[in-house]
ZATOR-38767 format. One line per field, with one value per residue (C-alpha): residue number from 1; residue in one letter; x, y, z. Coordinates in steps of 0.05 Angstrom, whole numbers, always signed. Layout:
REM ZATOR-38767
k <- [NUM_...]
r <- [A_...]
c1 <- [X_...]
c2 <- [Y_...]
c3 <- [Z_...]
END
This chain:
REM ZATOR-38767
k <- [1_2_3_4_5_6_7_8_9_10_11_12_13_14_15_16_17_18_19_20_21_22_23_24_25_26_27_28_29_30_31_32_33_34_35_36_37_38_39_40_41_42_43_44_45_46_47_48_49_50_51_52_53_54_55_56_57_58_59_60_61_62_63_64_65_66_67_68_69_70_71_72_73_74_75_76_77_78_79_80_81_82_83_84_85_86_87_88_89_90_91_92_93_94_95_96_97_98_99_100_101_102_103_104_105_106_107_108_109_110_111_112_113_114_115_116_117_118_119_120_121_122_123_124_125_126_127_128_129_130_131_132_133_134_135_136_137_138_139_140_141_142_143_144_145_146_147_148_149_150_151_152_153_154_155_156_157_158_159_160_161_162_163_164_165_166_167_168_169_170_171_172_173_174_175_176_177_178_179_180_181_182_183_184_185_186_187_188_189_190_191_192_193_194_195_196_197_198_199_200_201_202_203_204_205_206_207_208_209_210_211_212_213_214_215_216_217_218_219_220_221_222_223_224_225_226_227_228_229_230_231_232_233_234_235_236_237_238_239_240_241_242_243_244_245_246_247_248_249_250_251_252_253_254_255_256_257_258_259_260_261_262_263_264_265_266_267_268_269_270_271_272_273_274_275_276_277_278_279_280_281_282_283_284_285_286_287_288_289_290_291_292_293_294_295_296_297_298_299_300_301_302_303_304_305_306_307_308_309_310_311_312_313_314_315_316_317_318_319_320_321_322_323_324_325_326_327_328_329_330_331_332_333_334_335_336_337_338_339_340_341_342_343_344_345_346_347_348_349_350_351_352_353_354_355_356_357_358_359_360_361_362_363_364_365_366_367_368_369_370_371_372_373_374_375_376_377_378_379_380_381_382_383_384_385_386]
r <- [M_I_N_R_K_I_G_D_R_V_K_L_L_G_E_K_Y_Q_V_I_T_V_T_G_P_R_Q_S_G_K_T_T_L_V_K_N_I_F_K_D_Y_K_Y_V_N_F_E_D_I_V_A_R_E_F_A_I_S_D_P_K_G_F_L_L_A_F_G_D_K_L_I_I_D_E_A_Q_H_V_P_D_I_F_S_Y_I_Q_V_S_I_D_A_D_K_S_R_R_F_V_L_T_G_S_Q_N_F_L_L_L_E_K_I_T_Q_S_L_A_G_R_V_A_I_F_Y_L_L_P_F_S_N_E_E_L_D_G_T_K_Y_Q_L_D_H_W_Q_N_Y_I_F_K_G_S_Y_P_P_I_Y_D_R_K_L_D_P_S_E_W_L_R_N_Y_I_T_T_Y_V_E_R_D_V_R_Q_L_L_N_V_G_D_L_T_N_F_Q_R_F_I_S_V_C_A_G_R_I_G_Q_I_T_N_F_S_S_M_A_N_D_L_S_V_S_Y_H_T_V_Q_C_W_L_S_I_L_E_T_S_F_I_T_F_R_I_Y_P_Y_F_K_N_F_N_K_R_L_I_K_S_P_K_I_Y_F_N_D_T_G_L_A_C_A_L_L_G_I_D_K_P_D_Q_I_N_I_H_Y_L_K_G_E_L_F_E_N_M_I_L_C_E_L_R_K_Y_L_F_N_H_T_N_R_R_D_M_Y_F_W_R_D_N_S_G_K_E_I_D_C_I_I_G_E_S_Q_N_P_K_A_I_E_I_K_S_S_Y_T_I_H_Q_D_F_Y_K_N_L_K_W_W_H_A_V_S_G_S_Q_N_L_S_L_I_Y_G_G_N_D_S_Y_T_R_S_G_F_M_T_L_G_W_K_D_C_V_K_V_F_K_D_L]
c1 <- [+1392_+1370_+1395_+1334_+1330_+1307_+1370_+1415_+1375_+1359_+1418_+1442_+1385_+1391_+1468_+1420_+1349_+1360_+1296_+1277_+1213_+1200_+1132_+1094_+1058_+1074_+1123_+1152_+1230_+1226_+1262_+1312_+1330_+1331_+1380_+1422_+1427_+1444_+1478_+1514_+1433_+1397_+1337_+1263_+1206_+1137_+1093_+1142_+1087_+1142_+1185_+1119_+1099_+1163_+1162_+1089_+1104_+1177_+1183_+1237_+1277_+1258_+1302_+1351_+1364_+1371_+1429_+1429_+1416_+1366_+1307_+1237_+1194_+1121_+1123_+1052_+1035_+1069_+1035_+1072_+1136_+1146_+1137_+1187_+1224_+1218_+1252_+1312_+1336_+1319_+1361_+1410_+1436_+1476_+1402_+1394_+1315_+1291_+1211_+1188_+1108_+1057_+997_+1006_+955_+973_+1039_+1050_+980_+1035_+1106_+1058_+1043_+1117_+1162_+1139_+1202_+1247_+1243_+1246_+1192_+1209_+1152_+1172_+1132_+1141_+1194_+1203_+1212_+1266_+1299_+1275_+1319_+1383_+1376_+1360_+1289_+1280_+1220_+1207_+1141_+1097_+1030_+1083_+1105_+1027_+1010_+1059_+1058_+1119_+1126_+1194_+1189_+1150_+1222_+1266_+1226_+1208_+1146_+1068_+1040_+971_+977_+1015_+977_+926_+942_+964_+895_+868_+920_+907_+838_+852_+902_+911_+822_+807_+869_+837_+765_+721_+686_+633_+630_+706_+674_+643_+707_+741_+683_+691_+766_+751_+681_+761_+792_+741_+736_+813_+820_+756_+710_+698_+615_+613_+537_+537_+586_+551_+485_+534_+553_+490_+518_+516_+554_+597_+607_+638_+673_+716_+736_+768_+807_+826_+857_+892_+918_+958_+982_+928_+893_+908_+876_+889_+857_+830_+869_+828_+860_+795_+802_+718_+666_+643_+692_+683_+705_+712_+771_+798_+820_+880_+926_+992_+1004_+974_+987_+950_+888_+903_+902_+833_+798_+807_+871_+915_+958_+1002_+956_+897_+907_+906_+839_+808_+755_+807_+871_+877_+863_+916_+967_+952_+954_+1016_+1048_+1021_+1053_+1119_+1119_+1089_+1155_+1188_+1167_+1180_+1250_+1275_+1227_+1198_+1138_+1091_+1031_+989_+936_+878_+835_+771_+713_+640_+639_+692_+760_+813_+884_+903_+955_+984_+1051_+1058_+1022_+1064_+1053_+1082_+1059_+1071_+1015_+1014_+967_+976_+958_+973_+971_+1035_+1024_+1016_+959_+954_+885_+931_+952_+882_+876_+952_+935_+874_+912_+963_+913_+874_+923_+980_+1030_+1087_+1099_+1060_+1083_+1050_+1071_+1047_+1062_+1112_+1184_+1210_+1216_+1229_+1192_+1133_+1097_+1126_+1110_+1146_+1131_+1160_+1159_+1129_+1198_+1222_+1160_+1206_+1233_+1195_+1226_+1284_+1281_+1269]
c2 <- [-1058_-1058_-1126_-1162_-1202_-1271_-1267_-1307_-1361_-1363_-1373_-1423_-1471_-1458_-1499_-1553_-1572_-1582_-1532_-1470_-1439_-1364_-1337_-1269_-1221_-1185_-1141_-1148_-1160_-1238_-1242_-1184_-1235_-1291_-1269_-1233_-1297_-1347_-1316_-1368_-1392_-1380_-1343_-1359_-1328_-1359_-1294_-1302_-1336_-1375_-1390_-1418_-1447_-1484_-1515_-1540_-1571_-1598_-1600_-1651_-1611_-1542_-1557_-1598_-1526_-1485_-1526_-1551_-1494_-1455_-1394_-1397_-1347_-1349_-1430_-1442_-1428_-1487_-1536_-1609_-1583_-1596_-1681_-1672_-1619_-1689_-1732_-1691_-1675_-1762_-1772_-1708_-1690_-1645_-1601_-1544_-1499_-1436_-1433_-1367_-1346_-1298_-1344_-1380_-1430_-1456_-1464_-1499_-1550_-1560_-1570_-1609_-1651_-1674_-1637_-1649_-1669_-1645_-1563_-1500_-1453_-1379_-1317_-1251_-1199_-1115_-1083_-1096_-1014_-1057_-1068_-992_-969_-929_-930_-868_-893_-882_-847_-807_-816_-876_-839_-839_-913_-934_-885_-893_-978_-1025_-1053_-1038_-1001_-941_-939_-953_-911_-864_-868_-840_-877_-878_-885_-940_-968_-961_-987_-1051_-1064_-1059_-1101_-1147_-1160_-1158_-1220_-1252_-1247_-1273_-1336_-1355_-1349_-1339_-1276_-1262_-1182_-1161_-1090_-1125_-1170_-1089_-1070_-1117_-1108_-1034_-1061_-1105_-1037_-1009_-1069_-1072_-1105_-1110_-1188_-1213_-1216_-1257_-1242_-1168_-1161_-1201_-1160_-1100_-1129_-1165_-1224_-1298_-1313_-1367_-1318_-1271_-1332_-1352_-1288_-1269_-1346_-1300_-1254_-1285_-1327_-1282_-1234_-1176_-1194_-1243_-1263_-1271_-1318_-1318_-1353_-1419_-1433_-1437_-1382_-1376_-1393_-1323_-1322_-1290_-1340_-1310_-1276_-1201_-1184_-1148_-1120_-1139_-1075_-1010_-970_-1007_-998_-929_-925_-962_-919_-855_-828_-783_-756_-782_-726_-748_-825_-775_-761_-819_-868_-927_-892_-941_-1006_-970_-964_-1036_-1060_-1026_-1058_-1117_-1129_-1113_-1173_-1214_-1198_-1208_-1280_-1300_-1259_-1308_-1376_-1369_-1412_-1380_-1359_-1294_-1297_-1242_-1251_-1219_-1241_-1209_-1172_-1126_-1145_-1153_-1161_-1139_-1198_-1262_-1290_-1371_-1422_-1438_-1441_-1356_-1328_-1256_-1217_-1148_-1096_-1039_-954_-913_-856_-811_-814_-877_-876_-924_-951_-969_-1026_-1050_-1105_-1124_-1136_-1174_-1220_-1238_-1245_-1302_-1337_-1327_-1299_-1259_-1238_-1181_-1114_-1046_-1029_-948_-893_-853_-866_-874_-939_-968_-1010_-979_-1010_-1087_-1082_-1070_-1015_-1010_-942_-969_-966_-1016_-1063_-1127_-1114_-1159_-1229_-1204_-1265_-1313]
c3 <- [+158_+222_+264_+270_+357_+313_+266_+311_+323_+260_+239_+299_+273_+202_+219_+258_+214_+140_+131_+161_+160_+168_+163_+196_+157_+81_+94_+162_+144_+120_+60_+83_+134_+101_+51_+97_+137_+79_+35_-5_-17_-93_-86_-116_-111_-120_-138_-199_-245_-295_-228_-209_-256_-263_-193_-213_-274_-254_-185_-187_-247_-201_-145_-187_-220_-162_-126_-52_-23_-39_-8_-32_-14_-8_-7_+1_-75_-103_-44_-82_-71_-2_-11_-56_-16_+34_-8_-23_+53_+59_+1_+16_+82_+56_+31_+58_+52_+72_+69_+81_+65_+85_+93_+156_+146_+80_+100_+160_+131_+81_+140_+176_+129_+96_+144_+202_+247_+202_+198_+250_+246_+278_+259_+246_+260_+238_+270_+354_+394_+425_+345_+332_+400_+385_+310_+262_+276_+333_+365_+428_+444_+439_+404_+351_+346_+356_+293_+249_+258_+258_+177_+139_+88_+131_+157_+106_+53_+88_+63_+91_+134_+128_+55_+64_+105_+69_-7_+42_+85_+5_-38_+24_+17_-64_-67_-2_+24_-51_-53_+14_+24_-26_-6_-63_-30_-10_+7_+68_+92_+90_+130_+173_+185_+212_+255_+291_+283_+327_+378_+400_+463_+480_+484_+418_+411_+342_+341_+355_+298_+251_+265_+251_+191_+159_+157_+193_+260_+228_+175_+219_+255_+181_+168_+235_+222_+169_+188_+247_+185_+152_+217_+207_+282_+333_+394_+474_+507_+580_+631_+635_+722_+764_+818_+819_+773_+745_+691_+621_+566_+507_+477_+458_+390_+372_+324_+310_+275_+309_+260_+218_+267_+262_+198_+194_+254_+201_+254_+208_+261_+318_+357_+353_+393_+450_+444_+410_+440_+446_+469_+527_+475_+437_+484_+507_+440_+423_+486_+486_+412_+442_+483_+437_+392_+456_+462_+372_+366_+420_+402_+473_+468_+532_+519_+538_+569_+602_+674_+672_+721_+723_+762_+737_+755_+697_+692_+622_+612_+641_+619_+623_+660_+717_+791_+788_+725_+700_+719_+679_+687_+621_+632_+581_+640_+640_+725_+765_+815_+861_+842_+786_+821_+868_+814_+817_+892_+889_+835_+891_+939_+907_+868_+909_+849_+875_+791_+787_+735_+722_+655_+641_+595_+634_+615_+690_+710_+784_+845_+869_+937_+917_+846_+789_+746_+682_+629_+558_+542_+587_+567_+542_+618_+646_+614_+652_+683_+638]
END
């Protein structure tokens, strides 16, 4: 079993809180993680119809039947159970629950209603490159990581990435989308996911996407929220500090797994990435995923942003809202060019920030021209002072 970076923190807070919640995409390893940490807990999965019906029909009896320590997988399927858990832990301080779920909105909505202040919440995304480093699953080239993605079953079971990921998409649309949204035409929704993949790293234009799909502007907004709540995509918003007024205000779209994006884009081999029109954006997506996973795995609440003005000046990633936020440029090239630093120099001039880094597609890391320059394998070293 691959050691998950978030594990120690989950175990520590499991001793301090009566309820632990681990949410994240389907197949990201949530069940494996909590079963490994909480070995003395009983386990039930609410995707099991029998267990679900028991909990719905007799919630008090259900909780009594499983004892003082219980893991509930896909807990959002029985919304009323959260209120009964609240009553249970308030009455008995020895009771412990671990809740997991892959539908973030439904799960967290019930938690905030019933368990606010009583629960520690964690987000588990698929494997990070940092977690795979030094294991038998470690890969040598970033193109391989982008193509293969990070879902544990692909590594554990030696599955074909393209085939498994295409099936993942189909299953997701047929199961989760039907539960979250009344979509009459699932084929059109699946086309929407592919449209999002073709716009990785681009400014979100809801009207353009709506025109491509012949649906309304508001439908696109709703569908994108569904992709986010089930951890298929995420958005990065513009940095809001007003150095000037000519700012881009719309967010960018990225995928939580680059392998999933490759499957949607019809990329069948890692070598195809080198000639793909989204090569740079896919590399940027991979790096942003790694930075995001680091923040989640270390339960660091700093937010990620980008900056772009109407004249084309742009910083790919800005982390934090302090007086000295981290500014990061991301380039897929194996070779460093002085032009790569021009936007960082501009950012330094307008913001006064000294925390400037470049992450690129090569392997060497060093300080150059006063900037921290990191090879893709070392990208999380931008957090060395956190």
